[in-house]
C-alpha positions as CSV (number, residue, x, y, z in Angstrom):
1,M,1.8,-20.8,-18.5
2,P,-1.6,-19.0,-18.2
3,I,-1.8,-15.9,-16.1
4,P,-3.9,-16.6,-12.9
5,S,-7.1,-14.6,-12.6
6,I,-7.5,-12.0,-9.9
7,A,-10.0,-14.3,-8.1
8,D,-7.3,-17.1,-8.1
9,T,-4.8,-14.8,-6.4
10,I,-7.0,-14.0,-3.4
11,L,-5.8,-15.6,-0.2
12,K,-8.1,-17.4,2.2
13,S,-7.5,-18.8,5.7
14,S,-8.0,-22.5,6.2
15,R,-8.1,-22.0,10.0
16,P,-9.4,-18.4,10.7
17,S,-10.3,-19.2,14.3
18,E,-6.6,-19.5,15.0
19,T,-6.0,-15.8,14.1
20,R,-6.6,-13.2,16.8
21,I,-7.2,-9.7,15.5
22,L,-7.2,-6.4,17.5
23,F,-9.5,-4.1,15.5
24,V,-8.7,-0.5,16.4
25,A,-11.0,2.3,15.3
26,R,-12.4,5.5,16.9
27,H,-16.0,4.3,16.9
28,A,-15.3,0.5,16.9
29,P,-18.1,-1.5,18.6
30,D,-17.5,-2.3,22.3
31,E,-17.8,-5.6,24.1
32,P,-19.9,-7.4,25.2
33,A,-22.8,-6.4,22.9
34,Y,-20.6,-5.0,20.0
35,A,-23.6,-2.8,18.9
36,C,-23.2,-0.2,16.3
37,K,-22.7,3.2,18.0
38,S,-24.6,6.3,17.3
39,F,-22.7,9.2,15.8
40,P,-23.8,12.8,15.6
41,G,-21.1,13.8,13.0
42,D,-20.7,13.1,9.3
43,G,-19.3,10.2,7.4
44,G,-21.2,7.2,8.8
45,Y,-18.0,5.9,10.5
46,P,-19.6,3.7,13.3
47,A,-21.7,1.8,10.8
48,Y,-18.6,1.3,8.6
49,Y,-16.5,0.0,11.5
50,H,-19.4,-2.2,12.8
51,R,-19.7,-3.8,9.4
52,V,-16.0,-4.5,9.2
53,F,-16.1,-6.0,12.7
54,R,-19.1,-8.2,11.7
55,V,-17.4,-9.4,8.5
56,F,-14.3,-10.5,10.4
57,G,-16.5,-12.5,12.7
58,E,-18.3,-14.1,9.7
59,I,-15.0,-15.1,8.2
60,G,-14.2,-16.8,11.6
61,Y,-11.5,-14.6,13.0
62,R,-11.3,-14.0,16.7
63,V,-11.7,-10.3,17.0
64,T,-11.4,-7.9,19.9
65,T,-11.9,-4.2,19.5
66,A,-10.4,-0.9,20.9
67,N,-11.4,2.7,20.6
68,Q,-7.9,4.0,21.6
69,C,-4.6,3.5,19.8
70,L,-2.7,2.9,23.0
71,A,-4.6,-0.4,23.4
72,V,-1.9,-1.9,21.2
73,L,0.5,-1.6,24.2
74,A,-1.3,-4.4,25.9
75,A,-1.6,-6.6,22.8
76,P,1.7,-8.5,22.6
77,G,1.1,-12.1,23.4
78,N,-2.6,-11.7,23.0
79,V,-2.9,-10.7,19.3
80,D,-1.7,-12.0,16.0
81,L,-2.5,-8.9,13.9
82,V,-3.5,-5.3,14.6
83,F,-6.0,-4.0,12.1
84,S,-6.1,-0.3,12.6
85,L,-8.5,2.1,10.8
86,Y,-7.7,4.9,13.3
87,N,-6.1,7.3,10.8
88,R,-7.3,10.6,12.1
89,M,-6.4,12.0,15.5
90,P,-5.0,15.2,16.8
91,V,-1.3,14.3,16.5
92,V,1.3,15.1,13.8
93,N,1.2,12.4,11.1
94,P,-1.4,10.2,12.8
95,E,-1.3,7.5,10.2
96,V,2.2,6.6,11.3
97,L,1.5,6.3,15.0
98,V,-0.1,2.8,15.3
99,S,2.3,1.2,12.8
100,S,5.3,2.7,14.7
101,L,4.0,1.4,18.0
102,C,3.5,-2.0,16.5
103,A,6.9,-2.1,15.0
104,Y,8.4,-1.3,18.4
105,L,6.4,-4.0,20.1
106,G,7.0,-6.6,17.3
107,L,3.3,-6.8,16.4
108,P,2.2,-7.4,12.9
109,C,0.1,-4.4,11.8
110,V,-2.1,-4.1,8.7
111,G,-1.0,-1.5,6.1
112,A,2.8,-1.1,5.7
113,F,5.9,-0.5,7.7
114,P,6.2,2.9,9.3
115,N,8.6,4.4,6.8
116,T,6.1,3.7,4.0
117,R,3.2,5.0,6.0
118,A,5.1,8.2,6.5
119,L,5.8,8.5,2.8
120,A,2.1,8.1,1.9
121,E,1.1,10.6,4.7
122,D,3.3,13.3,3.2
123,K,1.8,14.2,-0.2
124,W,4.9,16.2,-1.2
125,Y,7.4,13.4,-0.5
126,A,5.0,11.0,-2.2
127,K,5.0,13.2,-5.3
128,L,8.8,13.4,-5.3
129,A,9.1,9.6,-5.0
130,A,6.6,9.1,-7.8
131,K,8.4,11.5,-10.1
132,A,11.7,9.9,-9.4
133,V,10.5,6.5,-10.7
134,G,8.7,7.9,-13.8
135,I,5.1,8.4,-12.6
136,P,3.7,11.6,-14.0
137,V,3.0,14.3,-11.4
138,A,2.0,18.0,-11.5
139,E,4.4,20.7,-10.5
140,G,4.2,21.6,-6.9
141,A,5.7,23.6,-4.0
142,V,5.4,23.5,-0.2
143,F,4.7,26.3,2.2
144,A,5.2,26.2,5.9
145,S,4.7,29.8,6.9
146,A,3.0,33.1,5.9
147,E,6.5,34.4,5.1
148,D,7.0,31.7,2.5
149,L,3.9,32.8,0.7
150,K,5.5,36.1,-0.3
151,A,7.3,34.3,-3.1
152,A,5.1,32.7,-5.8
153,P,6.0,29.2,-7.0
154,S,8.1,28.8,-10.1
155,F,5.1,27.6,-12.2
156,A,2.1,29.5,-13.4
157,G,-1.5,29.1,-12.3
158,P,-4.2,28.1,-12.1
159,Y,-3.2,26.6,-8.8
160,F,-4.7,23.9,-6.5
161,V,-4.1,24.5,-2.7
162,K,-4.4,21.7,-0.2
163,H,-3.1,20.3,3.1
164,R,0.3,18.7,2.7
165,F,-0.7,16.0,5.2
166,G,-4.1,14.7,6.3
167,A,-6.7,12.3,5.2
168,A,-10.2,12.5,3.8
169,S,-9.4,15.6,1.6
170,D,-8.9,17.6,4.8
171,G,-8.8,21.3,4.0
172,I,-10.0,21.0,0.4
173,T,-12.9,23.2,-0.4
174,D,-14.5,24.9,-3.5
175,E,-11.9,27.7,-3.1
176,S,-8.9,25.3,-3.5
177,I,-8.8,26.1,-7.2
178,Q,-7.4,29.6,-7.8
179,D,-6.5,31.3,-11.1
180,D,-3.7,33.5,-9.8
181,W,-1.2,33.5,-6.9
182,A,-2.9,36.3,-5.0
183,G,-6.0,34.1,-4.6
184,A,-3.9,30.9,-3.9
185,A,-1.9,32.7,-1.3
186,K,-5.0,33.7,0.6
187,V,-6.4,30.2,0.6
188,A,-3.0,28.9,1.7
189,E,-2.7,31.4,4.5
190,R,-6.1,30.3,5.9
191,L,-4.8,26.7,6.0
192,L,-1.7,27.8,7.7
193,E,-3.8,29.6,10.3
194,R,-5.5,26.3,11.0
195,G,-2.2,24.7,11.8
196,M,-1.8,22.9,8.4
197,K,1.3,22.8,6.2
198,V,0.4,23.7,2.6
199,L,1.1,22.0,-0.8
200,V,0.3,24.0,-3.9
201,E,0.1,22.2,-7.2
202,A,-0.4,23.2,-10.8
203,Y,-4.1,22.6,-11.3
204,A,-4.7,19.6,-13.4
205,P,-7.9,19.7,-15.5
206,G,-10.3,16.8,-15.9
207,F,-11.5,14.6,-13.1
208,D,-10.3,12.3,-10.3
209,I,-9.8,8.6,-10.8
210,T,-8.4,6.1,-8.3
211,V,-6.7,2.7,-8.7
212,P,-7.4,0.2,-5.9
213,V,-4.6,-2.3,-5.3
214,L,-4.2,-5.4,-3.0
215,G,-0.9,-6.7,-1.9
216,G,0.4,-10.0,-3.2
217,D,3.5,-11.7,-4.6
218,N,2.8,-9.2,-7.3
219,P,0.5,-6.2,-6.6
220,I,-3.1,-7.0,-7.5
221,M,-4.6,-4.0,-9.5
222,L,-8.4,-4.4,-9.0
223,G,-9.4,-1.9,-11.6
224,V,-10.1,1.9,-12.0
225,V,-12.8,3.8,-10.2
226,R,-14.1,7.3,-10.6
227,P,-15.4,9.1,-7.5
228,G,-18.4,11.4,-8.2
229,S,-18.2,15.1,-7.9
230,N,-20.6,18.0,-8.4
231,K,-18.0,20.6,-7.7
232,V,-16.2,23.1,-10.1
233,G,-13.4,21.3,-11.7
234,N,-14.8,17.9,-10.6
235,I,-12.6,18.2,-7.5
236,I,-13.2,16.0,-4.4
237,T,-13.7,18.3,-1.4
238,E,-13.7,17.5,2.2
239,D,-17.5,17.4,2.5
240,L,-17.8,15.1,-0.5
241,K,-15.2,12.7,0.9
242,R,-16.8,12.5,4.3
243,D,-20.5,12.3,3.3
244,D,-19.9,10.6,0.0
245,P,-23.2,11.7,-1.6
246,M,-22.0,11.2,-5.1
247,G,-20.6,7.7,-4.8
248,Y,-18.2,5.8,-7.1
249,A,-18.4,4.3,-10.5
250,L,-16.2,1.9,-12.4
251,F,-14.1,3.7,-15.0
252,D,-13.0,2.3,-18.4
253,A,-9.4,3.4,-18.6
254,G,-9.0,1.9,-22.1
255,A,-5.4,2.0,-23.4
256,M,-4.3,3.9,-20.3
257,K,-4.9,0.8,-18.1
258,A,-1.4,-0.5,-19.1
259,D,0.2,2.8,-18.0
260,L,-1.7,2.6,-14.7
261,R,-0.5,-0.9,-14.2
262,A,3.0,0.2,-14.9
263,D,2.6,3.0,-12.3
264,V,1.4,0.4,-9.7
265,N,4.5,-1.7,-10.3
266,R,6.8,1.3,-10.1
267,L,5.3,2.4,-6.8
268,W,5.4,-1.2,-5.5
269,R,9.1,-1.6,-6.3
270,T,9.7,1.8,-4.5
271,A,7.4,1.5,-1.4
272,G,6.1,-2.0,-1.2
273,P,5.1,-4.3,0.2
274,I,1.7,-2.8,1.2
275,D,-1.4,-4.8,2.3
276,Y,-3.9,-2.6,0.4
277,F,-3.8,0.9,-1.0
278,R,-5.2,3.3,-3.7
279,M,-3.3,5.4,-6.2
280,D,-5.2,8.7,-6.9
281,Y,-4.9,10.6,-10.1
282,R,-6.4,13.5,-12.1
283,F,-7.3,12.4,-15.7
284,D,-7.9,14.8,-18.6
285,P,-10.1,13.1,-21.2
286,A,-9.3,15.9,-23.7
287,T,-5.6,15.0,-23.8
288,G,-5.5,11.5,-22.3
289,K,-3.0,12.6,-19.7
290,R,-2.9,11.3,-16.2
291,V,-1.4,13.1,-13.2
292,F,-0.6,11.3,-10.0
293,L,-1.8,13.0,-6.8
294,E,-1.1,10.6,-3.9
295,F,-1.4,7.1,-2.6
296,N,-3.5,6.1,0.4
297,I,-2.8,3.1,2.7
298,C,-5.5,1.6,4.9
299,C,-8.1,3.7,3.1
300,H,-11.8,3.1,3.1
301,I,-12.5,-0.6,2.7
302,G,-16.3,-0.5,3.1
303,R,-18.8,-2.1,0.7
304,S,-19.6,1.2,-1.0
305,G,-16.0,2.4,-1.4
306,A,-13.7,2.2,-4.4
307,I,-11.8,-0.9,-3.3
308,C,-14.8,-3.1,-2.8
309,L,-16.5,-1.7,-6.0
310,A,-13.4,-2.6,-8.1
311,A,-13.3,-6.0,-6.4
312,S,-17.0,-6.7,-7.2
313,Q,-16.3,-6.8,-10.9
314,W,-14.3,-10.0,-10.2
315,N,-17.1,-11.4,-8.1
316,L,-15.2,-10.7,-4.9
317,S,-17.1,-9.6,-1.8
318,Q,-16.0,-7.4,1.1
319,A,-15.3,-10.6,3.0
320,D,-13.0,-11.8,0.3
321,V,-11.2,-8.5,0.3
322,L,-10.8,-8.3,4.1
323,G,-9.8,-11.9,4.3
324,H,-7.1,-11.5,1.7
325,V,-5.8,-8.3,3.4
326,V,-5.5,-10.2,6.7
327,E,-3.9,-13.3,5.3
328,Y,-1.4,-11.3,3.1
329,S,-0.5,-9.0,6.0
330,L,0.2,-12.0,8.2
331,K,2.3,-13.6,5.4
332,R,4.2,-10.4,4.8
333,Q,5.1,-10.1,8.5
334,A,5.6,-13.8,9.3
335,G,9.0,-13.0,10.8
336,M,7.5,-10.7,13.4
337,R,5.0,-13.2,14.8
338,G,5.9,-14.4,18.2
339,I,8.2,-11.5,18.8
340,V,7.2,-9.5,21.9
341,G,8.6,-6.0,22.2
342,A,10.2,-4.8,25.4
343,P,11.8,-1.6,26.5
344,R,15.2,-1.2,24.8
């Protein structure tokens, strides 16, 4: 039996007007005009959210919007699916909040169930889970206080220092790479002073690559993408992730593609099902070695991002990707539809 092409595995709705979506994002467009909002900060978020909203409408879904996560409390009975891109807020582990509220209310929510969202949010736990199923990772250690930093990790430098939690490369700067523990400890202490927990890894030479994946009966690996970097060590810093001046390019993984596909399947068996996600790596072209860094759920799904770029090589548009994510998410959570949560 021939293996179906990626385009043939993409789900489409035959009656999109029967699906009611609550789109939650910090700068989502407001009714009745649903205009793109102005935004004095970085990242271009309002334009991104406005485009996603427009694409949902072009597909034919019935979409309402909310700028506050607690809007989901009024959604049962009025919404078939919560599509939240509200991943950054001043609470602990913010990516878990909306999925947990939806699980309590019996509302289907795009992404994954809360336990999987929590695993992805914690880069240390994600590394441990990946290592346990045979995905290669760099050595690492976690630090929760300045007192912890008095003892160097068991592995030698150079080191890479980053936030244990957080999205959009939060806390990663040009100083995140340090040759010795004295320098790494200073960078880690500054992160702790900002209220962050710290993960220190053995620095992996090379450059970043990412593997975008859509959910399905079997996970759909769209390809391999390389984010651009002009930083020392080709690292992706917070300013690069937010402003994205370097963009993305398709990457020919060659013989390593089979290993990456095996990694996707290993993670899927461990943490799936997931509606869409990326697996991020460091790749050293000198040795051919890959090192898993983290996986991201409900990551950037804009036209210029890694997921849509990888999809475009299969002649799939942003509308195709978003439509598939919605339909797969509804299929995955079919047992929840019609269940309305109530105080227990």
